[in-house]
C-alpha positions in Angstrom: 104.7 100.9 90.0 105.6 101.9 93.6 108.3 104.8 93.5 109.2 104.2 97.3 108.8 100.4 97.0 111.0 99.7 99.9 108.6 101.8 102.0 105.7 99.5 101.0 107.4 96.5 102.3 107.6 98.0 105.8 104.9 97.4 108.4 103.1 100.5 110.0 105.2 100.0 113.2 108.5 99.9 111.1 107.3 102.9 109.1 106.7 104.8 112.4 110.3 104.1 113.5 111.6 105.1 110.0 109.7 108.4 110.4 110.9 109.2 113.7 114.5 108.7 112.3 113.6 110.9 109.2 113.5 109.4 105.8 116.7 109.6 103.8 116.7 112.7 101.6 117.3 110.4 98.6 113.9 109.0 98.7 112.5 112.6 98.3 115.0 113.0 95.3 113.8 109.7 93.8 110.2 110.4 94.3 110.5 114.0 92.8 112.5 112.6 89.8 109.9 110.0 89.0 106.7 111.9 89.6 105.3 114.9 88.0 105.7 117.2 91.0 108.0 120.3 90.6 110.3 121.1 93.7 108.0 124.0 94.6 105.0 121.6 94.7 106.8 119.2 96.7 107.8 121.8 99.1 104.1 122.9 99.6 103.0 119.3 99.8 105.7 118.4 102.5 104.9 121.8 104.1 108.6 122.8 104.0 110.2 125.8 102.5 112.1 125.8 99.2 115.3 126.7 100.9 114.9 123.6 103.1 114.9 121.3 100.4 117.7 123.2 98.4 120.0 123.1 101.4 119.7 119.2 101.9 122.4 117.0 100.7 122.1 113.4 99.6 123.4 112.2 103.0 120.6 114.2 105.0 117.4 113.1 106.3 114.0 114.9 106.2 112.3 116.1 109.2 109.5 113.9 110.9 106.6 115.9 109.4 108.2 115.9 105.9 108.8 112.3 106.2 105.2 111.4 107.1 104.0 113.5 104.3 106.3 111.9 101.7 105.0 108.6 102.7 101.4 109.8 102.1 102.2 111.7 98.9 103.9 108.5 97.6 100.8 106.3 98.4 98.5 108.9 96.6 100.9 108.9 93.6 100.9 105.2 93.5 97.2 104.9 93.9 96.8 107.4 91.1 99.1 105.6 88.7 97.3 102.4 89.4 93.9 104.3 88.6 95.2 105.8 85.4 96.8 102.4 84.3 100.3 103.8 84.8 99.9 106.9 82.6 102.0 109.6 84.4 100.5 112.3 81.8 97.0 111.6 82.7 97.7 111.6 86.3 99.5 114.7 86.1 96.6 116.4 84.4 94.0 115.1 86.8 96.1 116.3 90.0 96.0 119.8 88.4 92.4 119.9 87.1 89.7 121.5 89.2 87.0 118.9 90.2 83.5 119.5 91.3 83.8 116.9 93.9 86.4 119.0 95.4 84.5 122.2 95.4 86.2 123.2 92.0 89.7 122.9 93.4 92.4 120.7 91.9 93.7 117.7 93.9 97.1 119.2 94.1 95.6 122.4 95.8 94.3 120.2 98.7 97.5 118.1 99.1 99.2 121.0 101.3 98.1 119.3 104.4 97.3 115.8 105.8 93.5 116.2 105.8 93.5 117.4 102.1 95.9 114.6 101.0 93.5 112.0 102.7 90.6 113.5 100.8 92.6 113.1 97.5 93.5 109.6 98.3 89.8 108.7 99.3 88.6 110.2 95.9 91.2 108.1 94.0 89.7 104.9 95.8 86.2 105.9 95.0 87.3 106.3 91.2 89.1 103.1 91.4 85.9 101.5 92.5 83.6 103.2 90.1 82.1 105.6 92.6 82.2 108.9 90.9 81.3 111.9 93.2 
């Protein structure tokens, strides 16, 4: 279940071009509605202010950094859903639970920068392949 399925169908070059233009704000709205993230959590993950999100209209686009982060966040969400057999509740709990492998931090706490997002994505990949760390 890919929330941003039209994103998944693009090549990396096409995604790069889309990021340069800024993703439509409606993609953010769709993702936030279908995921477990609050607007405050989304603001932290996208590294934007709440005011930035609140002032956007459906016809607006996200800035380049927020567009990149939304793509990464959607990939993490989709990988997490695949890992937890589509169970949003279990994924929601896992994202908020401190984990020893993350030095007793919750995955969501790390997802405020690209490096932390990558660490969470790698952890999900290890879980999918049965490599618990």
